[in-house]
C-alpha positions in Angstrom: -1.9 -5.3 10.7 -2.5 -1.5 11.1 -2.7 0.4 7.9 -3.3 4.1 7.3 -7.1 4.4 7.1 -7.8 6.6 4.1 -10.3 9.3 4.8 -12.6 8.1 2.1 -14.5 10.8 0.3 -17.4 8.4 0.0 -17.8 8.7 3.8 -18.1 12.4 3.4 -21.4 11.9 1.8 -22.8 11.3 5.2 -22.3 14.9 5.9 -24.0 16.1 2.8 -27.3 17.9 2.9 -30.2 15.6 3.0 -31.8 17.9 0.5 -29.0 17.1 -2.0 -29.6 13.4 -1.7 -33.3 13.8 -2.0 -33.0 15.9 -5.1 -30.6 13.4 -6.6 -32.7 10.4 -5.9 -35.8 12.0 -7.4 -33.8 13.2 -10.5 -34.9 16.8 -10.0 -31.9 18.7 -11.4 -33.5 22.1 -10.8 -34.2 21.3 -7.1 -30.6 20.1 -6.7 -29.2 23.2 -8.1 -31.4 25.2 -5.7 -29.9 23.3 -2.8 -26.4 24.0 -4.1 -27.2 27.7 -4.5 -28.5 27.8 -0.9 -25.5 26.0 0.4 -23.2 28.4 -1.4 -25.0 31.4 0.0 -24.9 30.1 3.6 -21.3 29.1 3.2 -20.4 32.5 2.0 -22.2 34.0 5.0 -19.9 31.9 7.3 -22.1 28.9 8.1 -19.5 26.2 9.0 -21.7 23.1 8.1 -22.5 24.6 4.7 -18.8 25.3 4.1 -18.0 21.6 4.8 -20.9 20.4 2.6 -20.1 22.6 -0.4 -16.4 21.8 0.0 -17.1 18.1 -0.1 -19.5 18.6 -3.0 -16.6 20.1 -5.1 -14.3 17.3 -4.1 -16.8 14.7 -5.2 -18.5 16.6 -8.1 -21.9 16.2 -6.4 -24.1 18.8 -8.0 -21.2 21.0 -9.1 -18.2 20.7 -11.4 -15.5 18.7 -9.6 -12.8 21.1 -8.5 -10.3 20.1 -5.8 -8.9 23.6 -5.4 -12.4 25.0 -4.8 -13.2 22.2 -2.4 -10.1 22.8 -0.4 -10.9 26.5 -0.2 -14.2 25.8 1.5 -12.9 23.1 3.7 -10.1 25.5 4.9 -12.7 28.2 5.8 -14.5 25.7 8.0 -11.3 24.3 9.4 -10.2 27.8 10.3 -13.3 27.9 12.4 -12.2 24.8 14.3 -14.6 22.4 12.6 -13.1 18.9 13.2 -14.7 17.3 10.1 -13.3 20.0 7.9 -9.9 19.6 9.5 -10.0 15.8 9.0 -10.8 16.1 5.3 -8.3 19.0 4.8 -5.7 16.7 6.2 -6.6 14.1 3.6 -6.2 16.6 0.9 -2.6 17.3 2.1 -1.9 13.6 2.3 -3.0 13.0 -1.3 -1.9 16.3 -2.8 -5.4 17.1 -4.0 -6.0 20.9 -4.4 -2.8 21.5 -2.5 0.8 20.4 -2.6 1.2 17.1 -0.8 2.6 17.7 2.7 2.5 15.0 5.3 3.5 17.4 8.1 0.8 19.8 7.2 -1.7 16.9 7.0 -0.6 15.7 10.5 -1.1 19.2 11.9 -4.7 19.4 10.7 -5.4 15.8 11.8 -4.1 16.6 15.3 -6.4 19.6 15.5 -9.4 17.3 14.8 -8.2 14.6 17.1 -7.8 17.0 20.0 -11.4 18.0 19.5 -12.5 14.4 20.0 -13.1 13.3 16.4 -12.7 9.5 16.7 -11.7 8.9 13.1 -9.0 11.6 13.3 -7.7 10.1 16.5 -7.4 6.7 14.8 -5.7 8.2 11.8 -3.3 10.2 13.9 -2.4 7.0 15.8 -1.6 5.3 12.5 0.7 8.2 11.5 2.6 7.6 14.7 3.0 3.9 14.0 4.4 4.7 10.5 6.2 8.0 11.2 4.3 9.9 8.5 4.4 13.7 9.1 5.4 13.0 12.7 8.2 11.1 14.4 7.4 7.4 14.9 6.2 6.9 18.5 4.5 3.7 19.5 3.3 4.9 22.9 1.8 8.0 21.3 0.1 5.8 18.7 -1.4 3.7 21.5 -2.6 6.8 23.3 -4.6 8.1 20.3 -5.7 4.6 19.2 -7.2 4.0 22.6 -9.1 7.3 22.5 -10.7 6.3 19.2 -11.4 2.8 20.4 -13.0 4.0 23.6 -15.4 6.1 21.5 -16.6 2.9 19.9 -14.8 3.3 16.5 -14.4 -0.2 15.1 -11.2 0.7 13.3 -9.8 2.0 16.6 -10.8 -1.2 18.4 -9.1 -3.3 15.7 -6.1 -1.0 16.1 -5.9 -1.6 19.8 -6.2 -5.3 19.3 -3.3 -5.2 16.9 -1.2 -3.1 19.3 -1.8 -5.6 22.1 -1.2 -8.6 19.9 2.1 -7.2 18.6 3.2 -5.4 21.9 3.5 -2.0 20.1 3.3 0.9 22.6 1.6 -1.4 25.1 2.7 -4.7 26.8 1.9 -7.7 24.6 -1.3 -9.2 25.8 -3.2 -11.7 23.6 -6.2 -11.8 26.0 -6.6 -8.0 25.8 -6.1 -8.2 22.0 -9.0 -10.7 21.8 -11.2 -8.4 23.9 -10.7 -5.4 21.6 -11.1 -7.5 18.4 -14.4 -8.9 19.8 -15.7 -5.4 20.3 -15.1 -4.6 16.6 -16.5 -8.0 15.6 -19.7 -7.0 17.3 -19.9 -4.1 14.8 -19.5 -6.6 12.0 -16.0 -5.3 11.0 -14.5 -7.9 8.6 -10.9 -7.0 9.5 -11.6 -7.6 13.1 -13.1 -11.0 12.2 -10.0 -11.9 10.3 -7.5 -10.7 12.9 -9.4 -12.5 15.7 -9.6 -15.7 13.7 -5.9 -15.7 13.0 -5.1 -15.0 16.7 -7.4 -17.8 17.8 -5.9 -20.2 15.3 -2.3 -19.5 15.9 -1.9 -18.3 19.5 0.4 -20.2 21.9 -1.7 -19.0 24.8 -4.0 -21.8 26.0 -6.6 -19.2 27.2 -6.8 -17.7 23.7 -6.4 -20.5 21.2 -9.7 -21.8 19.9 -9.4 -23.3 16.4 -13.1 -24.1 16.1 -14.1 -20.5 16.8 -11.3 -19.3 14.5 -12.9 -21.2 11.6 -16.3 -19.6 12.4 -14.9 -16.0 12.4 -12.7 -16.6 9.4 -15.6 -17.9 7.5 -17.6 -14.8 8.3 -14.7 -12.5 7.2 -14.5 -14.3 3.9 -18.2 -14.0 3.4 -18.1 -10.3 4.2 -15.2 -9.3 1.9 -13.5 -10.6 -1.2 -10.0 -10.6 0.3 -7.3 -13.2 -0.4 -5.7 -12.5 3.0 -9.0 -13.6 4.6 -8.9 -16.8 2.7 -5.3 -17.3 3.9 -6.5 -16.9 7.5 -9.4 -19.3 6.9 -6.8 -21.8 5.6 -4.8 -21.4 8.8 -7.9 -21.8 10.9 -8.9 -25.0 9.1 -5.4 -26.3 9.5 -5.3 -25.5 13.2 -8.7 -27.3 13.5 -7.3 -30.4 11.9 -9.2 -29.9 8.6 -6.3 -30.1 6.3 -8.2 -30.7 3.1 -10.2 -27.6 3.6 -7.1 -25.7 4.5 -5.6 -26.7 1.1 -8.7 -25.6 -0.7 -8.9 -22.2 1.0 -5.2 -21.6 0.4 -5.5 -22.5 -3.3 -8.4 -19.9 -3.6 -6.2 -17.3 -2.0 -3.4 -18.1 -4.4 -5.8 -17.9 -7.3 -6.6 -14.4 -6.3 -2.9 -13.4 -5.7 -0.7 -15.9 -7.5 2.6 -14.1 -6.7 2.2 -14.2 -2.9 5.1 -16.2 -1.5 3.6 -16.5 1.9 0.5 -18.2 0.5 2.7 -20.6 -1.5 4.7 -21.5 1.6 1.5 -22.1 3.6 0.0 -24.3 0.8 3.2 -26.4 0.7 3.0 -26.9 4.5 -0.6 -28.0 4.2 0.1 -30.3 1.3 3.0 -31.9 3.1 0.9 -32.4 6.2 -1.7 -34.1 4.0 0.9 -36.5 2.6 1.6 -34.4 -0.5 -1.9 -34.9 -1.9 
């Protein structure tokens, strides 16, 4: 259930200068260039936030010619001043080999620096590295430690991660009740993956204190409405089936298969639902 959460450059726009966004929205090219020029001047003078902003501008081509090497240069200047945001994005550049030679170990090094400064997204991403053994030795307990740090800061992805760790017993004792608790926290932040994971657990758990097919259908329906994902339809089908709504389970599974015709798991589930429905 846990996948490496890419440090999406789109998210970096949150850190861009408000003045850049304002100039862009009003289509004032000259004003935008003035903002860029001011950022460059402040960045050259050592202002860390400006270094991050101009670095991200080069990576996204926002107001400047897109240039990964130049973007990495400015991010590194900020990272060398212990800025956790710069360290996180510099790690992403090493993961993807953008502006630098791809190097998972170097990426993990920068990510750890950001995580140790309390950056919740970096803590989550570092946890994922430990689950997958990317740039670090695989270590489930270490993964759980960092995932918990991010979750306790309220990061939805971290809460989903903790739910998955407790559900699977990775780095922590298996505990479906605790898994549900963490998933619900992320659901409260309208996280679709949390809705999906919670729905599947409520639909399929053998624990009588956890299983709740009717609630599973509710959460799975919300997940499907929030994201166009065949896996979410597959979960909805499982929830319907658990709730005794076989016809709807078949319909949902068929929709999942239409989106991903080669998925053998979907095919097996569909056959199970059809057989339960008398082959109809």
